[in-house]
N, C-alpha and C positions, 0 to 999 in steps of 0.2 A: 504494501499499499504504499502510495507515493504520498508526500505531505499535502497539506490542505492546497488546494488548486486556486482556490478565491475566485474571483469574479471573472467571466470568460468574455464580458462585453464591453463596449465601449466605455462605460463608466469609469473604471479604472484609469484610463487615459486622459479624461478630462479633469477628474481630481488631480493626478500628478502631474499635468502639465504645468501647474500652478505653484509645486513646491519641489524642495530639493529631497533625495533620497532619505529616506528614514530608517534604512537598511542598518543593519550590523551583523556581526558573526553570529549573533544569538539566534537570528532566525534561521542560518543553517545548522547550528545545533540543536533547535528544535526540532527541525524536519529530520534530520537524523534520527531522533528520538523516536520518531513514529516509521521508518523502515528505510528503503534505499532510497536514494536522491539521485535522480538523473538531471545531468546539467547539459543542455543543449549549447552549442557556442554561437557567440556571435560577434559584431564587430561596429555596429553602429546603432543608432538610435531605433531605426525600424526593425532591425533585426531583433533588438531588444522587444520592443513592442509586441511584434507577431509572437515571440518566443511566451509571453506573460499573457497573452490574449489566448495562446493556445494552452494553457493551464499550469505552465512550469512554473514553481516558486523560486527556483535557483538556475541560474544562467552562468554562464563561463566566457569571458572576455577573453579571447585567445589570441595571442601573441602572433601566431602563424596567420590567422585571419586577418588580423589589422594590417600586418607588415604587406599582404597581399592587396588589400583593398585600400589603404591608405598610401602605400607607396610604388604598388606593382612589384614588389620585391619579395624573393623567399624569405623563410624564417632562418636567417642567417645572423640576427644579433642587429639587423640595421634600424629598429623602432627604437627611440630613445624612452628614457625615462620620464621625462616631460610631455612628450609627445603621448604616450601610452597613457599617464594620468589625465590628460586632456580629453581623450577617447573616452576614458572610464567617467568621467564627470559629465559627459553628454549622455552617456548610455545610461548611467543610474538615474540622471534628471529625468529622462525620458521615460521610465517605466519605474516609478519609486516602490509599487509594490513588488518589484522582483529584486531578489538578492543575488547581487553580482559577485562571484569571484573572478578576481583581475590575475591576468599571468604576469607574474613580477620578476620572471626570468632568473637571471642571477644577483638580484638585488640591483643590479646597475651599477657594480663596485664592489667596495670594501663594506665593512659594518657601519660606517658613517654614510654613506649612500644607501646602504639599507633603510636605515633608520628615516633618511629621507623618502624613500619610496614609500614605507609605509605610513608617514606622516602625509603624503600628497595624494595616496590612494583612499585613505581614511578621510581625507578632505572632500576627495571626490566623491565620496558616498558608497564605497565599495563594502561589501560584507566580508571579503576573504581575499587571500592572496596565495598563488604558489611561489615558492622560491627552490631555486634548483642548485646544483653543485656542479654545472659546466664551467669548463673554462670560457672566459668571454673572448671574443664574441660567440655566443651559445649556437646551435641549431636546433631545429626540431627534432623533438624525443624519438622520431622514427626513421631519422636520416642517418647516413652513414659518416664516420668521421668525429664522431663525438670525442671530447678529452674531460675529465673531470678535475677539480682542483683537489689539495690535500683535505682529508676528512675533517682535521681541525679547522680549517678557513672557512667551508661550509657551516659547521656548527657554531663558529663565532657570530657569522650573519644571522642565523636562526636566533641565538641568545639576543641580538641586538633587537631584531624585529618582535620577539616575544616581551623584552624588558619596554619597548617602546609603543607597543599598541595599545589601543583602548579596548575594544572587542572584536578586535577584527580576527577573523577565523584563519589559522596559520597551517596551511600544507607543506611540510618539507618534502621535494621531490630530489630524488638522487637518479642519475644517469648512469651510474655506476655498473649497472649489468652488462651495458655494452660496452663500454670503456675498458672495464677490471674484470667484473664476473658478478655473476648472481650472489655469491656469498658475500662479496663487499658491498652490493646493494643493499642487503638483509641487515649487516651491521650497521650501515650508515642509517637506515630506516629506524633500527632499534636506538641507536645513539640520540638520533632525533627525538623520538620519543620520549627519551629520558631528560629531555630539556623541557617538555609539556607542549609541545604541538600537537595543534587539534586532530592533524591527521597526516599518515606517511603514505608516500607514493614512490613505488620503486617503478620508473617507468620501463616499459616494453619488454614485458617477460613474453617470451616466444612459443608458450604452450601452456594450456592447463595445467600440467604438472608443475610448471615454475610458477603459477597463480597460487597453486596450494601449498608448494614450497614456502611462499612469501607468508602466506597466511598462517601456516602452522609454526613459523618463525616467530611471528609478532600477534602472540596471543592478546585480547582485550583492545585491540588499538581500531582506531577509523583507517580503512585501507582505500586508496583510490583506483580505479581503474580507467585506462584510458582507450576508448572505443573508437578508434581510427580506421574508418573503412580501408581494406587493401594495406593496413598498418602492419607491423611486428606482432599485436597480440591478437588471439583469436576473437571473432567479435561472438559475444555473450549478450543475453537479455539482463537485464537489473535482477530478474528471478533468479537466474542461473550465477550470477556474479553474486550475489548474498549468498546462496547455498555456498559458494566458494570462500566467502568471508569478505567480500568488499560491497561497501554500501553507499560509496560516495564515488557515483560512474559520471563520467565526462563524455561526452559526443562532441569533440570541439569543431569538426569540419563537416559534419553532415548539412547544415545549412548553406556553408560555403559552396560545397562541390554541387548541391543542388542547384543553388543559384547561378554557378557558374554555367551549368549544363542547360539551363533552361534558357539564359540568357544567347548562350551560343547558338541554340536552337532556332529562337527567335528571330537572331540576327541573320540566321540561314534564309529563312523564311522571306523575312522582309528585302534581303538581297535578291531572292529569285523572282520575287512578286511585286516588289514595289509598295507593298500594301500588307496590312493584316486583316482586311477586310473579310476575308474567308477562313480567317484562323484565329478569331477573337477567343477561342477555347484556350489560346494558350496564355492569357491575359487574366489578370484581378480586374474587376470593372473599375470603372471610374468612381463610383460611388463607393464600391467596397474600400479601396485605397484612401479616399478621403476620410472615410471613418477612423480607417488606423492612424492617420497623422489628426484627428480630432478636428475637422473643419468645422461642425456645427459649433463649438465651444468657440471658436475664434471669429467666427460670424456674432455668435451673442456680444462678445467683447466689443467688437467693431460698432455694432449697434448701439451699446450702450454709450459710446463716445461720439456717436454722429452728431454734427454740428446742428443739422435739422431736425434730431429728434425733439420732441415735444416734451418737455418735462411735466410729470403729475402734478396737478394743483393739489 
């Protein structure tokens, strides 16, 4: 049973457009107390609003997706700390009923830089952060060529994050499985758990047997599973992952890949026919999209301040 999904209509958008996010890590902790949490990935305000409207209480702001959509570049550490924080601010403000966990990469430097990252993310309205142990510039967790820093260097950044957070949900991600081996990844996850992180994330296990080893070696912990289509880890359902001991499940690229495919197909049709007149099934409608961006609310605000509006007597 996933966490309470809340409203599925446009009402939350009208309410949210007028306030900053009131979410924090306590929302994520509460959801985990009710069962597995599935977090779709997003990269902007529209993807966040659609995720919330679909009934998801928690979402992931993906560094991979942000690098691709903001810069047109792969997840090679190109997105900066302040760029990611600004995207987080827009996403959290656009869907304040959605708890957003934001990709924090390596903390963007040493423990001092990590502290600033935590502060910027909390100011943006983020509910959580992922912090990893890769050597900067990092790569997507399912790409080749990853390297990790010394264990103590990573743990120092995690301590800094924990010492300076308010209620941010801190996930410790290690990429040691690919860079060194699964045993080291498990040991790093245990060491991070000893610091008091909220969840541990051994990235890119390559089989169900490896998932089982991680769970068996980390009893009593909240564990993350990263479900990337055609990635290193087998694609499993939340129920299957829960049975294996993984309850914080991120599907970071499903929306990005589906959007990219849909746009590519639409452009092919437009190139071939010069119009989508006979292919409107490829599109959402004008009215439906206007509802996503809460057009009626803005018409109401505009009407309130029209110069020719007659004031009530």
